[in-house]
N, C-alpha and C positions, 0 to 999 in steps of 0.2 A: 174482167176477168180473160179476156185473149191478150191483153198487156200483161198479167199476172203470169197467166199460162208461158208466154214468151219468153219473159224474164227468167223462171223458173229452168225452163228448157235450156237456157243462155248459159246460167249459173252451172246446170248438170253438165254440159258441153264443155264447159271452161276446165270444172273439176275432173271431168274424163280425160281430158287432153293431157292436163297438168301430171296426171298418173300414168296415163297411156305411151304417152309419146317418150319419156326417158327409160321405159322399159323395152320400146321399138328399138330405139338407140343402142341400148346394149345387147339385145339380140343380135343385129346386126353386126355389132363388131365381135359378139362372140362368131357367129358364122363365117368371118373374116379370119379371124384367129385359127378355126378349125381348118380352113380352105388354105392357110397358111402351111401350117401343119402337115396336110394330107400332100400338097404338093412337095414338101421336103420328103415324106417317107416314100411317095412313088419314085422320085429323082435318086 
């Protein structure tokens, strides 16, 4: 039972990371773009 639980947890974690990591990278990319534009506006 514990083995089955751990296996399903690992699968759930892998699915979570494959969906979450690209979103996180995209958000960081957007933040950098916004930051860049804000610096241009200030100067």
